[in-house]
N, C-alpha and C positions, 0 to 999 in steps of 0.2 A: 802786389804789380803797380806800376805806376800809373798814374789817373792824369789824361793827356787833358788838360780842360780848354785851352782855346787851340784857335786854327795856328796860331803860330807856334806855338809848342807843340803841335802836332806836325807841320813841318820842319822843324827842326830836328825831330827826332826822326822824321822818313831819311832826311839829308844825311843824318848821321850815320846812319844803318847803311842806306846803300852806299855812301863814300867808304867807311868801311870796309865794307866786301869786296869793292872795286880793289882799295887796295890789300886784301886779305886774300885776292884770288889772284893778283900779280896783272891785273887789269891795267893799269899804270907801268907803262914799262921804261919809264925815264930813271936809269942808273943812279941820279942822283936821290932819288928817294928811296933814305935808309926803311928800317922797322918802325915807319910810326904807328901811334895807335890814335884814334881819332876820339878824344875827349869830349866836346861837345859842341854845339852849333848854336850861334846868333844871327836872330834875324833881323831886318829892318823892319819897321814898323808897317812899312808898303809890302813886305815879303818879296821887293825885287832883288836884295842884297842879303849873302849869308855870310857870317866870315867864321870860319869852320878854323876849330884852335886842333890843335896835335900835339900830343907828346914823345919823345924820344931819349934812351940812354945815348951819350953821345957826346963829342966836344961840339964846343959853340960852330966851328967850320962844319962839321957834320950837321948839325944843326940848319944851318944856313943855305947847305945845300939843298936839304928835302925840301926846305920850304923855295928855297928857288925853281926846284924839281915839279913840285905839287902845284904851285902856281903858273909854271908852263905848260900845267896840263889841264887848266881850268875848262879851256874851249871843250875838251875829249869829255871832261867830266860834266858839264853841263849837258852835251849831246847824250852821254848816256843815262842821264836824269831823266831828259825828256824823252827820251825811249821807255826807261822804265818806269817811270811816275804818273799818276793821273793827274796832274797839275797844268791850269788852265797858265800860268807863267810860271816857265822855271828860274831861280833867280842868281844873280850872277854870284860867282862865290871868289872869295879870295881865302889864303891861309896864314893864320898865323901859329906861332909857337906859344903853346901853352907854359909857363912858368912855374905853373903852381906848385910841382912835385919839386923843383928848385927851392923855392921860396920855402915850401914846410921842412926839407932837406936843410935850411941855412937856419930855422928856427931850432931845427931840434940840437945843431951842433953847438949853436950860441946856450941853450938849457943845457946840455951836456957839460959846457965849459965853465959855466955858474955852479952847475951840482959838484965839480971837480974843485973847484975853488973856496966852495964850503969845508 
């Protein structure tokens, strides 16, 4: 089990779990939001802003639409977080696409190509 040491890490984990549950249970009704997975949350040092990273399969257009949908649901998400979590201040959230999986796939393709050339 992961040990969360700092308050910042605990809040990041809480936000990740709660936002993922909102998406999983279909609470975000925006049709632009596809099948997204919340991969991580990064809080500002003052805990007032949270960058929420998501991944999904799909075209760049689908990713952009999901990002727009998630960002347009920010007020709803903040209200829900305030209702669900016992935090003094609820951070302002913004959503960003996590391209880590795309990057890993590109590296894999390059390594495969190098191996084929040998």
